[in-house]
Backbone as XML, in Angstrom:
<?xml version="1.0"?>
<chain id="A" units="angstrom">
  <residue number="1" name="MET">
    <atom name="N" x="105.297" y="125.472" z="81.086"/>
    <atom name="CA" x="103.966" y="124.885" z="81.114"/>
    <atom name="C" x="104.069" y="123.421" z="81.535"/>
  </residue>
  <residue number="2" name="ARG">
    <atom name="N" x="103.231" y="123.025" z="82.472"/>
    <atom name="CA" x="103.232" y="121.643" z="82.944"/>
    <atom name="C" x="102.338" y="120.789" z="82.072"/>
  </residue>
  <residue number="3" name="ARG">
    <atom name="N" x="102.776" y="119.561" z="81.900"/>
    <atom name="CA" x="101.966" y="118.591" z="81.172"/>
    <atom name="C" x="100.915" y="118.035" z="82.121"/>
  </residue>
  <residue number="4" name="ILE">
    <atom name="N" x="99.682" y="117.988" z="81.680"/>
    <atom name="CA" x="98.577" y="117.479" z="82.486"/>
    <atom name="C" x="98.282" y="116.064" z="82.007"/>
  </residue>
  <residue number="5" name="GLY">
    <atom name="N" x="98.519" y="115.094" z="82.882"/>
    <atom name="CA" x="98.297" y="113.692" z="82.543"/>
    <atom name="C" x="96.869" y="113.258" z="82.834"/>
  </residue>
  <residue number="6" name="PRO">
    <atom name="N" x="96.514" y="112.069" z="82.377"/>
    <atom name="CA" x="95.140" y="111.589" z="82.565"/>
    <atom name="C" x="94.769" y="111.366" z="84.029"/>
  </residue>
  <residue number="7" name="ARG">
    <atom name="N" x="95.721" y="110.950" z="84.857"/>
    <atom name="CA" x="95.424" y="110.753" z="86.287"/>
    <atom name="C" x="95.191" y="112.102" z="86.973"/>
  </residue>
  <residue number="8" name="MET">
    <atom name="N" x="95.914" y="113.122" z="86.562"/>
    <atom name="CA" x="95.712" y="114.455" z="87.132"/>
    <atom name="C" x="94.335" y="114.980" z="86.746"/>
  </residue>
  <residue number="9" name="GLU">
    <atom name="N" x="93.937" y="114.751" z="85.520"/>
    <atom name="CA" x="92.599" y="115.160" z="85.084"/>
    <atom name="C" x="91.533" y="114.397" z="85.855"/>
  </residue>
  <residue number="10" name="GLN">
    <atom name="N" x="91.781" y="113.107" z="86.071"/>
    <atom name="CA" x="90.857" y="112.273" z="86.831"/>
    <atom name="C" x="90.716" y="112.812" z="88.262"/>
  </residue>
  <residue number="11" name="ALA">
    <atom name="N" x="91.824" y="113.207" z="88.862"/>
    <atom name="CA" x="91.801" y="113.772" z="90.213"/>
    <atom name="C" x="91.013" y="115.075" z="90.243"/>
  </residue>
  <residue number="12" name="ALA">
    <atom name="N" x="91.234" y="115.935" z="89.246"/>
    <atom name="CA" x="90.530" y="117.216" z="89.190"/>
    <atom name="C" x="89.024" y="117.012" z="89.025"/>
  </residue>
  <residue number="13" name="LYS">
    <atom name="N" x="88.627" y="116.043" z="88.224"/>
    <atom name="CA" x="87.198" y="115.756" z="88.040"/>
    <atom name="C" x="86.580" y="115.213" z="89.324"/>
  </residue>
  <residue number="14" name="TYR">
    <atom name="N" x="87.327" y="114.357" z="90.032"/>
    <atom name="CA" x="86.819" y="113.810" z="91.296"/>
    <atom name="C" x="86.606" y="114.931" z="92.309"/>
  </residue>
  <residue number="15" name="VAL">
    <atom name="N" x="87.583" y="115.818" z="92.420"/>
    <atom name="CA" x="87.479" y="116.918" z="93.386"/>
    <atom name="C" x="86.354" y="117.871" z="92.987"/>
  </residue>
  <residue number="16" name="ALA">
    <atom name="N" x="86.169" y="118.102" z="91.687"/>
    <atom name="CA" x="85.073" y="118.971" z="91.240"/>
    <atom name="C" x="83.713" y="118.362" z="91.593"/>
  </residue>
  <residue number="17" name="ALA">
    <atom name="N" x="83.620" y="117.031" z="91.543"/>
    <atom name="CA" x="82.366" y="116.361" z="91.882"/>
    <atom name="C" x="82.179" y="116.221" z="93.390"/>
  </residue>
  <residue number="18" name="ASN">
    <atom name="N" x="83.287" y="116.309" z="94.156"/>
    <atom name="CA" x="83.245" y="116.134" z="95.610"/>
    <atom name="C" x="84.044" y="117.233" z="96.308"/>
  </residue>
  <residue number="19" name="PRO">
    <atom name="N" x="83.658" y="118.495" z="96.164"/>
    <atom name="CA" x="84.438" y="119.570" z="96.781"/>
    <atom name="C" x="84.476" y="119.420" z="98.301"/>
  </residue>
  <residue number="20" name="GLY">
    <atom name="N" x="85.648" y="119.669" z="98.866"/>
    <atom name="CA" x="85.817" y="119.553" z="100.307"/>
    <atom name="C" x="86.190" y="118.156" z="100.763"/>
  </residue>
  <residue number="21" name="CYS">
    <atom name="N" x="86.437" y="117.248" z="99.819"/>
    <atom name="CA" x="86.810" y="115.887" z="100.192"/>
    <atom name="C" x="88.207" y="115.883" z="100.822"/>
  </residue>
  <residue number="22" name="VAL">
    <atom name="N" x="88.475" y="114.893" z="101.655"/>
    <atom name="CA" x="89.806" y="114.779" z="102.235"/>
    <atom name="C" x="90.751" y="114.207" z="101.191"/>
  </residue>
  <residue number="23" name="THR">
    <atom name="N" x="92.015" y="114.502" z="101.342"/>
    <atom name="CA" x="93.016" y="114.072" z="100.365"/>
    <atom name="C" x="92.991" y="112.567" z="100.172"/>
  </residue>
  <residue number="24" name="TYR">
    <atom name="N" x="92.862" y="111.816" z="101.250"/>
    <atom name="CA" x="92.916" y="110.357" z="101.171"/>
    <atom name="C" x="91.838" y="109.796" z="100.244"/>
  </residue>
  <residue number="25" name="ASP">
    <atom name="N" x="90.633" y="110.378" z="100.265"/>
    <atom name="CA" x="89.562" y="109.904" z="99.378"/>
    <atom name="C" x="89.942" y="110.086" z="97.909"/>
  </residue>
  <residue number="26" name="ALA">
    <atom name="N" x="90.504" y="111.234" z="97.593"/>
    <atom name="CA" x="90.922" y="111.482" z="96.211"/>
    <atom name="C" x="92.084" y="110.568" z="95.828"/>
  </residue>
  <residue number="27" name="VAL">
    <atom name="N" x="92.977" y="110.311" z="96.769"/>
    <atom name="CA" x="94.113" y="109.416" z="96.514"/>
    <atom name="C" x="93.612" y="108.018" z="96.180"/>
  </residue>
  <residue number="28" name="LEU">
    <atom name="N" x="92.667" y="107.513" z="96.967"/>
    <atom name="CA" x="92.126" y="106.184" z="96.690"/>
    <atom name="C" x="91.458" y="106.120" z="95.328"/>
  </residue>
  <residue number="29" name="TYR">
    <atom name="N" x="90.860" y="107.221" z="94.907"/>
    <atom name="CA" x="90.175" y="107.249" z="93.619"/>
    <atom name="C" x="91.160" y="107.162" z="92.454"/>
  </residue>
  <residue number="30" name="VAL">
    <atom name="N" x="92.299" y="107.813" z="92.563"/>
    <atom name="CA" x="93.243" y="107.847" z="91.436"/>
    <atom name="C" x="94.361" y="106.811" z="91.538"/>
  </residue>
  <residue number="31" name="ALA">
    <atom name="N" x="94.516" y="106.176" z="92.704"/>
    <atom name="CA" x="95.598" y="105.209" z="92.871"/>
    <atom name="C" x="95.332" y="103.951" z="92.052"/>
  </residue>
  <residue number="32" name="PRO">
    <atom name="N" x="96.380" y="103.381" z="91.467"/>
    <atom name="CA" x="96.202" y="102.128" z="90.732"/>
    <atom name="C" x="95.862" y="100.989" z="91.691"/>
  </residue>
  <residue number="33" name="CYS">
    <atom name="N" x="95.061" y="100.055" z="91.222"/>
    <atom name="CA" x="94.624" y="98.942" z="92.055"/>
    <atom name="C" x="95.049" y="97.622" z="91.415"/>
  </residue>
  <residue number="34" name="GLY">
    <atom name="N" x="94.734" y="96.554" z="92.078"/>
    <atom name="CA" x="94.899" y="95.256" z="91.451"/>
    <atom name="C" x="95.966" y="94.363" z="92.049"/>
  </residue>
  <residue number="35" name="VAL">
    <atom name="N" x="96.758" y="94.846" z="92.997"/>
    <atom name="CA" x="97.775" y="93.994" z="93.593"/>
    <atom name="C" x="97.249" y="93.496" z="94.929"/>
  </residue>
  <residue number="36" name="PRO">
    <atom name="N" x="97.177" y="92.170" z="95.122"/>
    <atom name="CA" x="96.649" y="91.635" z="96.370"/>
    <atom name="C" x="97.516" y="91.997" z="97.570"/>
  </residue>
  <residue number="37" name="GLY">
    <atom name="N" x="96.909" y="92.020" z="98.740"/>
    <atom name="CA" x="97.651" y="92.216" z="99.972"/>
    <atom name="C" x="97.873" y="93.665" z="100.365"/>
  </residue>
  <residue number="38" name="GLY">
    <atom name="N" x="97.028" y="94.554" z="99.979"/>
    <atom name="CA" x="97.190" y="95.937" z="100.410"/>
    <atom name="C" x="96.885" y="96.914" z="99.307"/>
  </residue>
  <residue number="39" name="LYS">
    <atom name="N" x="97.373" y="98.109" z="99.505"/>
    <atom name="CA" x="97.126" y="99.185" z="98.554"/>
    <atom name="C" x="98.473" y="99.741" z="98.106"/>
  </residue>
  <residue number="40" name="PRO">
    <atom name="N" x="99.150" y="99.059" z="97.219"/>
    <atom name="CA" x="100.492" y="99.484" z="96.824"/>
    <atom name="C" x="100.527" y="100.777" z="96.027"/>
  </residue>
  <residue number="41" name="GLY">
    <atom name="N" x="99.404" y="101.200" z="95.499"/>
    <atom name="CA" x="99.389" y="102.397" z="94.685"/>
    <atom name="C" x="99.123" y="103.671" z="95.442"/>
  </residue>
  <residue number="42" name="ILE">
    <atom name="N" x="99.048" y="103.608" z="96.758"/>
    <atom name="CA" x="98.710" y="104.783" z="97.557"/>
    <atom name="C" x="99.727" y="105.903" z="97.350"/>
  </residue>
  <residue number="43" name="GLN">
    <atom name="N" x="101.010" y="105.602" z="97.413"/>
    <atom name="CA" x="102.024" y="106.644" z="97.234"/>
    <atom name="C" x="101.944" y="107.252" z="95.836"/>
  </residue>
  <residue number="44" name="TYR">
    <atom name="N" x="101.644" y="106.434" z="94.840"/>
    <atom name="CA" x="101.453" y="106.960" z="93.491"/>
    <atom name="C" x="100.265" y="107.926" z="93.476"/>
  </residue>
  <residue number="45" name="GLY">
    <atom name="N" x="99.215" y="107.568" z="94.204"/>
    <atom name="CA" x="98.044" y="108.436" z="94.281"/>
    <atom name="C" x="98.363" y="109.774" z="94.931"/>
  </residue>
  <residue number="46" name="TYR">
    <atom name="N" x="99.148" y="109.750" z="96.002"/>
    <atom name="CA" x="99.540" y="111.003" z="96.660"/>
    <atom name="C" x="100.386" y="111.864" z="95.719"/>
  </residue>
  <residue number="47" name="ARG">
    <atom name="N" x="101.286" y="111.237" z="94.980"/>
    <atom name="CA" x="102.108" y="112.008" z="94.033"/>
    <atom name="C" x="101.241" y="112.623" z="92.938"/>
  </residue>
  <residue number="48" name="THR">
    <atom name="N" x="100.225" y="111.892" z="92.501"/>
    <atom name="CA" x="99.307" y="112.426" z="91.490"/>
    <atom name="C" x="98.570" y="113.650" z="92.020"/>
  </residue>
  <residue number="49" name="ILE">
    <atom name="N" x="98.075" y="113.567" z="93.247"/>
    <atom name="CA" x="97.371" y="114.708" z="93.849"/>
    <atom name="C" x="98.322" y="115.889" z="94.010"/>
  </residue>
  <residue number="50" name="ASP">
    <atom name="N" x="99.539" y="115.625" z="94.468"/>
    <atom name="CA" x="100.527" y="116.697" z="94.628"/>
    <atom name="C" x="100.830" y="117.379" z="93.296"/>
  </residue>
  <residue number="51" name="ARG">
    <atom name="N" x="100.945" y="116.597" z="92.226"/>
    <atom name="CA" x="101.200" y="117.191" z="90.905"/>
    <atom name="C" x="100.009" y="118.028" z="90.441"/>
  </residue>
  <residue number="52" name="ALA">
    <atom name="N" x="98.793" y="117.554" z="90.713"/>
    <atom name="CA" x="97.595" y="118.301" z="90.322"/>
    <atom name="C" x="97.501" y="119.620" z="91.090"/>
  </residue>
  <residue number="53" name="VAL">
    <atom name="N" x="97.898" y="119.604" z="92.356"/>
    <atom name="CA" x="97.906" y="120.835" z="93.147"/>
    <atom name="C" x="98.957" y="121.795" z="92.587"/>
  </residue>
  <residue number="54" name="SER">
    <atom name="N" x="100.143" y="121.273" z="92.294"/>
    <atom name="CA" x="101.222" y="122.109" z="91.747"/>
    <atom name="C" x="100.848" y="122.706" z="90.393"/>
  </residue>
  <residue number="55" name="ALA">
    <atom name="N" x="100.098" y="121.954" z="89.611"/>
    <atom name="CA" x="99.691" y="122.431" z="88.289"/>
    <atom name="C" x="98.521" y="123.417" z="88.360"/>
  </residue>
  <residue number="56" name="GLY">
    <atom name="N" x="97.930" y="123.571" z="89.551"/>
    <atom name="CA" x="96.833" y="124.522" z="89.691"/>
    <atom name="C" x="95.469" y="123.957" z="89.359"/>
  </residue>
  <residue number="57" name="LEU">
    <atom name="N" x="95.347" y="122.639" z="89.262"/>
    <atom name="CA" x="94.056" y="122.022" z="88.956"/>
    <atom name="C" x="93.193" y="121.873" z="90.212"/>
  </residue>
  <residue number="58" name="ILE">
    <atom name="N" x="93.870" y="121.739" z="91.357"/>
    <atom name="CA" x="93.200" y="121.495" z="92.637"/>
    <atom name="C" x="93.770" y="122.468" z="93.663"/>
  </residue>
  <residue number="59" name="ARG">
    <atom name="N" x="92.920" y="122.890" z="94.581"/>
    <atom name="CA" x="93.348" y="123.754" z="95.685"/>
    <atom name="C" x="93.285" y="122.925" z="96.972"/>
  </residue>
  <residue number="60" name="ARG">
    <atom name="N" x="94.333" y="122.992" z="97.790"/>
    <atom name="CA" x="94.406" y="122.229" z="99.039"/>
    <atom name="C" x="94.367" y="123.192" z="100.216"/>
  </residue>
  <residue number="61" name="GLU">
    <atom name="N" x="93.479" y="122.909" z="101.190"/>
    <atom name="CA" x="93.359" y="123.738" z="102.387"/>
    <atom name="C" x="93.435" y="122.845" z="103.617"/>
  </residue>
  <residue number="62" name="PRO">
    <atom name="N" x="94.001" y="123.352" z="104.723"/>
    <atom name="CA" x="94.079" y="122.551" z="105.942"/>
    <atom name="C" x="92.693" y="122.170" z="106.450"/>
  </residue>
  <residue number="63" name="GLY">
    <atom name="N" x="92.587" y="120.939" z="106.925"/>
    <atom name="CA" x="91.340" y="120.458" z="107.521"/>
    <atom name="C" x="91.549" y="120.234" z="109.001"/>
  </residue>
  <residue number="64" name="LYS">
    <atom name="N" x="90.824" y="119.293" z="109.573"/>
    <atom name="CA" x="90.979" y="118.969" z="110.989"/>
    <atom name="C" x="92.244" y="118.157" z="111.203"/>
  </residue>
  <residue number="65" name="GLY">
    <atom name="N" x="92.971" y="118.454" z="112.246"/>
    <atom name="CA" x="94.166" y="117.679" z="112.568"/>
    <atom name="C" x="95.206" y="117.752" z="111.468"/>
  </residue>
  <residue number="66" name="ASN">
    <atom name="N" x="95.631" y="116.593" z="111.005"/>
    <atom name="CA" x="96.651" y="116.521" z="109.952"/>
    <atom name="C" x="96.061" y="116.405" z="108.558"/>
  </residue>
  <residue number="67" name="SER">
    <atom name="N" x="94.755" y="116.462" z="108.432"/>
    <atom name="CA" x="94.135" y="116.260" z="107.125"/>
    <atom name="C" x="94.084" y="117.548" z="106.309"/>
  </residue>
  <residue number="68" name="TYR">
    <atom name="N" x="93.870" y="117.375" z="105.031"/>
    <atom name="CA" x="93.683" y="118.496" z="104.110"/>
    <atom name="C" x="92.396" y="118.273" z="103.342"/>
  </residue>
  <residue number="69" name="ARG">
    <atom name="N" x="91.739" y="119.355" z="103.009"/>
    <atom name="CA" x="90.535" y="119.320" z="102.182"/>
    <atom name="C" x="90.908" y="119.800" z="100.790"/>
  </residue>
  <residue number="70" name="LEU">
    <atom name="N" x="90.303" y="119.186" z="99.792"/>
    <atom name="CA" x="90.594" y="119.543" z="98.410"/>
    <atom name="C" x="89.378" y="120.225" z="97.785"/>
  </residue>
  <residue number="71" name="TYR">
    <atom name="N" x="89.665" y="121.251" z="96.996"/>
    <atom name="CA" x="88.621" y="121.998" z="96.303"/>
    <atom name="C" x="89.074" y="122.244" z="94.868"/>
  </residue>
  <residue number="72" name="PRO">
    <atom name="N" x="88.121" y="122.434" z="93.959"/>
    <atom name="CA" x="88.519" y="122.793" z="92.595"/>
    <atom name="C" x="89.273" y="124.118" z="92.604"/>
  </residue>
  <residue number="73" name="ALA">
    <atom name="N" x="90.205" y="124.270" z="91.709"/>
    <atom name="CA" x="90.971" y="125.516" z="91.623"/>
    <atom name="C" x="90.043" y="126.656" z="91.248"/>
  </residue>
  <residue number="74" name="THR">
    <atom name="N" x="90.284" y="127.800" z="91.832"/>
    <atom name="CA" x="89.487" y="128.970" z="91.499"/>
    <atom name="C" x="90.026" y="129.579" z="90.203"/>
  </residue>
  <residue number="75" name="PRO">
    <atom name="N" x="89.145" y="130.023" z="89.349"/>
    <atom name="CA" x="89.585" y="130.570" z="88.060"/>
    <atom name="C" x="90.357" y="131.863" z="88.202"/>
  </residue>
</chain>
């Protein structure tokens, strides 16, 4: 059984409120902020989304080009 952290839950709630969103939008929502000069938390955000997908909280489907669309997991 995987442990579900608060950022993973936050990602799942965002995707449930915005089904079909691109991965980058969800990443920006869950990534930590606050460091000047860029977005240093982006990679952390991608890892959070990847963990949520692996845990079955979010479903990822191919979108246009290299993008992916995120949807709530089907029961």
